[in-house]
FITI-932659 format. One record per residue (C-alpha): residue number from 1; residue in three letters; z, y, x. Coordinates in steps of 0.2 Angstrom, whole numbers. Layout:
<NUM; "ala"; <Z; Y; X>>
...
This chain:
<1; "met"; <35; 25; 158>>
<2; "lys"; <39; 33; 142>>
<3; "thr"; <35; 25; 125>>
<4; "gly"; <31; 36; 110>>
<5; "leu"; <30; 33; 91>>
<6; "val"; <16; 41; 81>>
<7; "leu"; <18; 43; 62>>
<8; "glu"; <3; 47; 51>>
<9; "gly"; <6; 56; 35>>
<10; "gly"; <-2; 54; 18>>
<11; "ala"; <10; 61; 5>>
<12; "met"; <17; 46; -5>>
<13; "arg"; <8; 33; 6>>
<14; "gly"; <22; 38; 19>>
<15; "ile"; <34; 27; 10>>
<16; "tyr"; <25; 13; 18>>
<17; "thr"; <30; 20; 35>>
<18; "ala"; <48; 21; 29>>
<19; "gly"; <48; 3; 27>>
<20; "val"; <41; 0; 44>>
<21; "leu"; <54; 12; 52>>
<22; "asp"; <69; 3; 43>>
<23; "val"; <64; -13; 51>>
<24; "phe"; <63; -5; 68>>
<25; "leu"; <81; 1; 65>>
<26; "glu"; <86; -16; 59>>
<27; "gln"; <78; -24; 75>>
<28; "gly"; <85; -11; 87>>
<29; "ile"; <68; -4; 92>>
<30; "his"; <70; 12; 102>>
<31; "phe"; <57; 25; 107>>
<32; "asp"; <58; 39; 120>>
<33; "gly"; <49; 51; 108>>
<34; "val"; <43; 52; 90>>
<35; "ile"; <30; 63; 83>>
<36; "gly"; <27; 64; 64>>
<37; "val"; <14; 72; 54>>
<38; "ser"; <18; 78; 36>>
<39; "ala"; <26; 63; 27>>
<40; "gly"; <27; 54; 44>>
<41; "ala"; <39; 68; 50>>
<42; "leu"; <49; 67; 34>>
<43; "his"; <53; 49; 36>>
<44; "gly"; <53; 49; 55>>
<45; "cys"; <68; 61; 56>>
<46; "ser"; <79; 48; 46>>
<47; "phe"; <73; 35; 59>>
<48; "val"; <79; 46; 73>>
<49; "ser"; <96; 49; 64>>
<50; "gly"; <98; 31; 62>>
<51; "gln"; <99; 32; 43>>
<52; "lys"; <91; 15; 37>>
<53; "gly"; <86; 15; 19>>
<54; "arg"; <89; 34; 16>>
<55; "ser"; <70; 38; 12>>
<56; "leu"; <69; 24; -1>>
<57; "arg"; <85; 28; -8>>
<58; "tyr"; <82; 47; -12>>
<59; "phe"; <64; 43; -17>>
<60; "gln"; <70; 31; -30>>
<61; "lys"; <84; 42; -36>>
<62; "tyr"; <75; 59; -36>>
<63; "arg"; <56; 56; -37>>
<64; "asn"; <55; 60; -56>>
<65; "asp"; <66; 75; -55>>
<66; "lys"; <54; 90; -59>>
<67; "his"; <62; 99; -44>>
<68; "phe"; <56; 86; -32>>
<69; "met"; <37; 84; -34>>
<70; "ser"; <28; 90; -49>>
<71; "trp"; <16; 101; -57>>
<72; "trp"; <30; 110; -66>>
<73; "ser"; <37; 115; -49>>
<74; "phe"; <19; 121; -44>>
<75; "leu"; <17; 132; -59>>
<76; "his"; <35; 139; -57>>
<77; "thr"; <36; 141; -38>>
<78; "gly"; <18; 139; -31>>
<79; "glu"; <24; 123; -22>>
<80; "val"; <21; 106; -29>>
<81; "val"; <36; 100; -18>>
<82; "gly"; <52; 109; -22>>
<83; "lys"; <57; 119; -7>>
<84; "gln"; <76; 122; -12>>
<85; "phe"; <78; 104; -19>>
<86; "cys"; <69; 94; -6>>
<87; "tyr"; <73; 103; 10>>
<88; "his"; <91; 110; 6>>
<89; "asp"; <99; 102; -10>>
<90; "ile"; <95; 84; -5>>
<91; "pro"; <98; 84; 14>>
<92; "glu"; <113; 96; 14>>
<93; "arg"; <122; 89; -2>>
<94; "leu"; <115; 76; -13>>
<95; "asp"; <110; 63; 0>>
<96; "pro"; <116; 70; 17>>
<97; "phe"; <105; 70; 32>>
<98; "asp"; <115; 65; 48>>
<99; "tyr"; <112; 81; 57>>
<100; "glu"; <125; 76; 71>>
<101; "ala"; <117; 59; 74>>
<102; "phe"; <100; 67; 75>>
<103; "ala"; <106; 80; 88>>
<104; "lys"; <115; 67; 98>>
<105; "ser"; <100; 55; 99>>
<106; "asp"; <91; 53; 115>>
<107; "thr"; <74; 51; 106>>
<108; "ala"; <64; 67; 107>>
<109; "phe"; <57; 72; 90>>
<110; "tyr"; <41; 82; 86>>
<111; "val"; <32; 88; 70>>
<112; "thr"; <14; 92; 69>>
<113; "cys"; <9; 108; 59>>
<114; "thr"; <-8; 117; 57>>
<115; "asn"; <-8; 135; 62>>
<116; "val"; <-19; 143; 48>>
<117; "glu"; <-24; 158; 59>>
<118; "thr"; <-30; 148; 73>>
<119; "gly"; <-35; 132; 64>>
<120; "arg"; <-26; 122; 78>>
<121; "ala"; <-12; 110; 78>>
<122; "glu"; <5; 115; 83>>
<123; "tyr"; <17; 102; 90>>
<124; "ile"; <35; 108; 87>>
<125; "lys"; <50; 100; 95>>
<126; "ile"; <64; 99; 83>>
<127; "thr"; <81; 99; 91>>
<128; "asp"; <91; 106; 76>>
<129; "met"; <86; 99; 60>>
<130; "leu"; <96; 112; 50>>
<131; "ser"; <90; 128; 58>>
<132; "gln"; <72; 121; 60>>
<133; "ile"; <70; 114; 43>>
<134; "asp"; <55; 126; 39>>
<135; "ala"; <45; 118; 53>>
<136; "met"; <48; 101; 44>>
<137; "arg"; <43; 109; 28>>
<138; "ala"; <27; 116; 35>>
<139; "ser"; <22; 100; 42>>
<140; "ala"; <22; 92; 25>>
<141; "ser"; <16; 108; 15>>
<142; "met"; <-1; 101; 8>>
<143; "pro"; <-15; 113; 7>>
<144; "tyr"; <-20; 120; -10>>
<145; "val"; <-3; 115; -18>>
<146; "ser"; <9; 124; -6>>
<147; "arg"; <13; 141; 0>>
<148; "ile"; <10; 145; 19>>
<149; "val"; <26; 144; 29>>
<150; "asp"; <31; 157; 41>>
<151; "tyr"; <39; 150; 56>>
<152; "lys"; <43; 159; 72>>
<153; "gly"; <28; 171; 70>>
<154; "met"; <16; 157; 65>>
<155; "lys"; <8; 154; 48>>
<156; "leu"; <9; 135; 46>>
<157; "leu"; <3; 121; 34>>
<158; "asp"; <1; 102; 34>>
<159; "gly"; <-1; 95; 51>>
<160; "gly"; <-13; 82; 44>>
<161; "cys"; <-26; 96; 42>>
<162; "ala"; <-29; 98; 61>>
<163; "asp"; <-22; 82; 69>>
<164; "ser"; <-18; 68; 57>>
<165; "ile"; <-15; 55; 71>>
<166; "pro"; <-9; 65; 87>>
<167; "val"; <-11; 51; 99>>
<168; "glu"; <-21; 61; 112>>
<169; "ala"; <-8; 76; 111>>
<170; "phe"; <7; 64; 113>>
<171; "lys"; <-1; 56; 128>>
<172; "lys"; <-4; 73; 136>>
<173; "met"; <15; 76; 133>>
<174; "gly"; <19; 62; 144>>
<175; "tyr"; <20; 47; 133>>
<176; "asp"; <11; 33; 142>>
<177; "arg"; <12; 20; 128>>
<178; "leu"; <11; 23; 110>>
<179; "val"; <16; 13; 94>>
<180; "val"; <6; 20; 80>>
<181; "val"; <10; 18; 61>>
<182; "leu"; <-5; 22; 50>>
<183; "thr"; <-5; 23; 31>>
<184; "arg"; <-24; 20; 29>>
<185; "glu"; <-30; 3; 29>>
<186; "ala"; <-40; -5; 43>>
<187; "gly"; <-58; 0; 43>>
<188; "phe"; <-55; 16; 33>>
<189; "val"; <-67; 30; 37>>
<190; "lys"; <-63; 48; 31>>
<191; "lys"; <-76; 57; 20>>
<192; "pro"; <-79; 76; 20>>
<193; "glu"; <-69; 86; 9>>
<194; "asn"; <-74; 100; -4>>
<195; "val"; <-81; 114; 7>>
<196; "lys"; <-82; 127; -7>>
<197; "met"; <-63; 124; -12>>
<198; "ala"; <-58; 128; 6>>
<199; "glu"; <-68; 144; 6>>
<200; "leu"; <-62; 150; -10>>
<201; "arg"; <-43; 146; -7>>
<202; "tyr"; <-42; 151; 12>>
<203; "his"; <-56; 164; 14>>
<204; "lys"; <-43; 175; 23>>
<205; "tyr"; <-42; 162; 37>>
<206; "pro"; <-59; 157; 42>>
<207; "glu"; <-53; 146; 57>>
<208; "phe"; <-42; 136; 45>>
<209; "val"; <-57; 134; 33>>
<210; "his"; <-67; 127; 48>>
<211; "thr"; <-53; 115; 51>>
<212; "leu"; <-53; 109; 33>>
<213; "gln"; <-72; 107; 33>>
<214; "asn"; <-71; 97; 49>>
<215; "arg"; <-55; 87; 45>>
<216; "his"; <-65; 71; 42>>
<217; "val"; <-74; 73; 59>>
<218; "val"; <-57; 75; 69>>
<219; "tyr"; <-49; 61; 59>>
<220; "asn"; <-63; 48; 62>>
<221; "his"; <-64; 53; 81>>
<222; "ser"; <-45; 50; 82>>
<223; "leu"; <-48; 32; 75>>
<224; "glu"; <-61; 29; 88>>
<225; "val"; <-49; 35; 102>>
<226; "leu"; <-36; 24; 95>>
<227; "lys"; <-47; 9; 95>>
<228; "lys"; <-51; 12; 114>>
<229; "met"; <-33; 15; 118>>
<230; "glu"; <-28; -1; 109>>
<231; "lys"; <-41; -11; 118>>
<232; "ala"; <-34; -4; 134>>
<233; "gly"; <-17; -10; 129>>
<234; "glu"; <-10; 8; 128>>
<235; "thr"; <-6; 7; 110>>
<236; "phe"; <1; -5; 97>>
<237; "val"; <-4; -1; 79>>
<238; "ile"; <4; -6; 63>>
<239; "gln"; <-6; -2; 47>>
<240; "pro"; <-10; -10; 30>>
<241; "asp"; <-23; -23; 29>>
<242; "lys"; <-30; -16; 13>>
<243; "lys"; <-29; 1; 3>>
<244; "leu"; <-12; 5; -2>>
<245; "asp"; <-11; 5; -21>>
<246; "ile"; <-1; 21; -23>>
<247; "ser"; <-7; 39; -27>>
<248; "arg"; <-3; 54; -17>>
<249; "met"; <9; 60; -30>>
<250; "glu"; <15; 43; -36>>
<251; "ser"; <30; 44; -49>>
<252; "asn"; <32; 25; -53>>
<253; "val"; <47; 20; -43>>
<254; "glu"; <42; 2; -44>>
<255; "val"; <26; 5; -35>>
<256; "ile"; <35; 16; -22>>
<257; "arg"; <47; 1; -19>>
<258; "gln"; <33; -11; -17>>
<259; "thr"; <24; 0; -5>>
<260; "tyr"; <40; 2; 5>>
<261; "asp"; <42; -17; 5>>
<262; "leu"; <24; -19; 11>>
<263; "gly"; <28; -8; 26>>
<264; "gly"; <43; -19; 30>>
<265; "lys"; <34; -35; 28>>
<266; "asp"; <20; -29; 40>>
<267; "ala"; <33; -23; 53>>
<268; "arg"; <41; -40; 52>>
<269; "ile"; <25; -50; 54>>
<270; "arg"; <21; -39; 69>>
<271; "met"; <38; -39; 77>>
<272; "lys"; <37; -53; 89>>
<273; "ala"; <20; -46; 96>>
<274; "leu"; <28; -28; 96>>
<275; "lys"; <43; -34; 106>>
<276; "ala"; <32; -43; 119>>
<277; "trp"; <21; -28; 120>>
<278; "met"; <35; -16; 123>>
<279; "glu"; <43; -28; 137>>
<280; "gln"; <27; -28; 147>>
């Protein structure tokens, strides 16, 4: 029986997940596989490489650098998140990612992206973080404020567009039991997005427009599936009990720290139950 970890995205809400993952590292919690979506992928890779505290550290240090995430970056590069700074300068030099530890880990790691030509999710296994960094970048490239990423013949954007909570996909990959970290609060129901905006921005990609227009349907279906799996004892869910008080592009480092701490607190509260569930 294989146990997998599923990490929802949510832009800056993902720092909640980073807090959860650091407690997992502290407690020695191990998974056979991890699948991350958008921000979930960005924090999940540091979990696989065993770098406790890395996500919070570089967020606190670089969040307010205009090259990290800003409208300045968007106006100058077409990317609200700086490609060179976030995906090369930080992991390769400023706050080094442990590429060797990641490669040696026995935990399989996948990222979820959305193929804009087909409108479908792509689940990409990452074995070499350095050479496959564009798959990571694609997973977290939010629509409307990011350029489409070309990766191995595919045109990709944020995985959350097609599959925000890939529990069904991961189960089909052979992960029988799933721990799921959500960044939306219990009881959350996703509402429809702006249909016209999708049609105007992505008119060359009608399948992707359809995906964006139906994103709320797919998301809410995933929540229903998750509830059934949880009742059947197939999943263990950690999520906030109320809406996270953090914006998608939060720049207040104190708010970022508080959200990270909340994730850690929730993980510790659920730790005894989680360990009992994993030992069944």
